N, C-alpha and C positions, 0 to 999 in steps of 0.2 A: 601721468593723467590717468592711460592704460590701467592703473592698480586700479584705482581709487573705483574705476565702473564695473572691474571684475570684484571686488571686495562687494559689491552688491545688489550683485546676483547673474543668474545668466541672461537677464532680459537687460538688465544695465550694460552687461558687459558683450551682449549681441548686437545694443544701439552703438556702441563705440566701434564696433569694426564691422557696422555698416554706416557709418558714420564716417573712418577711416579707409574701408572701399572708395567714395564720395572724395575725398581728399583726394585720395592716390591719383582715381580719373581724371581728376580736374587737373593735375600735376601734370599725368601723360599727358593729357590734350592743347601741354603750354601751347606749341609754336602752330596749331590749326587757331584753337580759342584768338592765340593774339592775331593770327590772320583774318580772323573771320569781324572780331569784335575793330579792326580797319575799317575792313571792307561797310564795315556798319557809321561805322563814326564818318567816313570817308562820302558815305550819302546822304548823310546828313545837315553834315557841315563845314565840307571841304571847297572853297567857291568853286562858283562854277563856269568864269573866265578868267581861271590863274594860269599865267602863262606856263604853268607845270603841269600838264593832264594828270587829273586823278589816278589813273590808271600806271602811270609812273612813278608818282608818286607812292602808291601802295613796291613796286617793285622796289625800290629805296629802300621803303622802310622794311620790306621783307628780306633785303641783302644785311642789313644792320642788326634788326633781329639775328638772323643765322649767324650773325658774325659774334653777336654778344651769348648767347648758346653755346658756344664753346669756346669764347675768352674766361665765359664764367665755371667752366666743366658740365655745363646744364649735358652736351653733345659732345661724341670725341670726333675726334678724325677721319675716323675706320665710318661712322656711321654718315657725320655729314659725306664721304665718298656712294653712301649708298644710295642716302636721297636724292644727292644730285643724278644721278639713273636714272630713279626714278620720274623726277622731275624732266632733262629728255625725255624718256620713255611716254612721258605723257604731255609733254609740249609738240613730240612728233604725230601723236594722234589726234593730238589739237588742229596743227595743222590740216590734218586729212579732216575731220571731222564738220570744220568751222566750212572748209571749199565748197563741202557739197551742200552745206545749210541744217545741219543736225544741230545748230546754234550758232549765234553771233555775238557778239561785243559790243551795244551800240554806242560805245564811247570813244573821241580821239585818242591818239598815244604816238610820243615818238619811240620809247623801246618796245617794240611789234617786228615780229616774223609776221610776210604777209598781214592775213586779217586777226591773228594772236598776239595778244597785249603777253609781253615775257613775266608778265604777274601769276598769268595763269597756271606757270609750271606750281608755281611754289603750293596750289592747292593740291595736287598729286600731293607733292614734297609734306607736306602734313599729314598726312595717309602715314606714309615711311615716316616719321620722326614719330608719330605718336604708338605706333606700335614696339619700333626700339625703344621708347622709355616705358610703355607699359610692360614689355619684355623684362626687363630689370628692375622696375618698381615691387613687382609681383612675382617674381625668382620664379618665371614660368622652368616645369616639367610638365612630363609628356609620359603616357605608356602607347604602345603602338600606333608610334606616328610613323605616317609615310614617309623612305625613305628621298634624299634632294632628289633624284634624279626624275620620279616622277612627277615631284613638282611643279620643275625644269621642264616638263615635257607638256602639263597639263597648262603651264601657264603662256610657254612658246602659244598651243593654240587659243587659251582665250586671247592674245593678242592681235593672231591675226583674223580669230575672226570680226574682232570691231574692225576690221578692215573691209571682209569678205562677205559682211550680213547686207552691205552694200550695192552686193556687183547679184542678187539673186539667192546667195550663202549665209544663211543663220543657223548657225549651231549649236545656239545658245543654252537653250533646253537640252542638250546633249551634254555639253561642257557641265552643266549645274549637277546633273544627275550624274557626270563623271566626278566631280566634282565628292557628290555625298556620299556615290560608293567607294572613294579613297578614302575620307575622313573618316565614315562613316564609325569605325569601332574606336577614334581619336580619343582620347582623356586630358585635358589640359588640365595640372595641378598648378593654382595660383596662391601664394601667401602676400593677407590682410595684414595679418597680424601674428599672429603663435603658431598659423599652422598651415596647410596646405590644405584649401578647398580643392574638391574639383566640379567638375564642369564639361561634357560634352562637345570638343573644341568647336564643330560645325555648328553650337549655337552663339558661340560665340564670335563667328562671322558673322554672320545675320546679325546679332547686336551690331557689332561695328558700323556696315552694309546700313543700318536701320538711320545709326545716327550720323551719318553721311548725307544718307538722305532728309534727313531735318536741317544739315548744315545747309545743302543745295538748296532748300527753300528757302532758307533765312539770304543767302549767296546772290538768287533768283531775284528777291525780294527788295533787296536795297539793289540791284540791277547792277550788278557783276557783269552777270549774261545771263541773254535770253532764251528762252526756248520760241521758234516760231507761235508755238498759240497764245505767246504771254506778251508778242508783240505790242498786243491791243490794250492790254491790262494785264495785269501780273492774277497767275493761274497757281494751283498749287502744281509744283513738279507730279508727275503721272509715278504709280506707286508702281507701276514699272522698271519704272529706271530703278530700283532695287535690286535689280537681276546684274543690273552691267554694272551695280555698286559692288556689289556682291563677287560678282569674276574679276573686276581690277583689282579689288582689294586682294583676291590670291596671289597676283603678283607681286603687289609689295612686299603681301607673308614671303613670299618665295625668294625675294630680293633682298629682305630681313632675315629671316630664319639662317641662308648661304652666311650671311657676316656672324650674326649669331654662333653658327655652329663651329663657323673654322677658330673664333677666336675659344672657343670652350672644349674643342674636340684636338684630336691629336691630327698632325698633316696627312689626308687620305682618307677619312673614315666620314660618312656620308650621313650618316643617320642620324636622327634625335638625339639628345639628352634626353632619357628616360627615366621613370624610375616605376618600379613595380607596383606601387600599392599607395594608399597616401590614407589618412586620415579625411572622413565624410565630415 
C-alpha cells in the first residue's frame, strides 16, 4: 500500500506516513483504549443494581485483557512484570490520595483496598503499557539521553513529592524544571515508515501527559472517579493536573526505559541506546 502512495508524489506519501503514524499510535494505546472504552461502556449500559458492582466488573475485564495481550504475544512477560510494578506504585499513591480527599471513587465494590477499587491500578498500568508498545512500534533511538541513574533519582524525588506536597512541602515546579534541564538536549528518533523522524523528547513527554489529561476528563465524565469540585456536577479537570501527569509519566518512563535497555544492552550498561544522527 505504501508503495502506491509513494508513486503519487511527496504529498501523497506524506499523507500515508501521517495515516500510518495515527494507526501505530492507536495500536500502542491498545490497553488504555480498551480500558477507557470499558469505563464508558459500563457507565452507559452496566446495570446499576447488578450483583457484581461495576468497579469489580472492570477489574475482571482488565485482567482478561491483560492475559489476552500476553497470550497473543502483544505483550511480553517482562513487560507485564514492569507494568505490575507501576500498578502497585499507582495503587499505593491512590490509597494515600483518597485517604486525604484528593479524589474519591463514588461507587461500591468488593475488590478494593480501603477506599480504592482495584481497577484503578490498571489506569496507571495503561501508561506503562503504552510506553512499552510505542517504544517498540516506533523503534526509538536517542541522542544525548541522560543516564539511567539520573532518571531513577528524579523518579524517586517525584514519587516522594506526591506525598510530601500534602505536608507543606511541594517541589513540583522544581521537579518540572529539573526534568526540563535533564532532557533539554535529548532527541528521540522514531520510525513511522521508511526513515526515522526526530522530535525533542520533552515535547513527546508533554504530548503524552496532554492525552492522559484528555483521558482523565473522559474517565471522570464517566464517573470512574471524581475530584471534590466534580461531586455536585461534572466539571473539566483543572489544566494544572498536566504537571502531575507529566511527572507521574516520567516515573513510568523510567521503569520502561530500565526494562528496555536491560534487554537491549550488555549487562551492567546503564546508558540509553543512542544514535549520533538521523534523517530529519
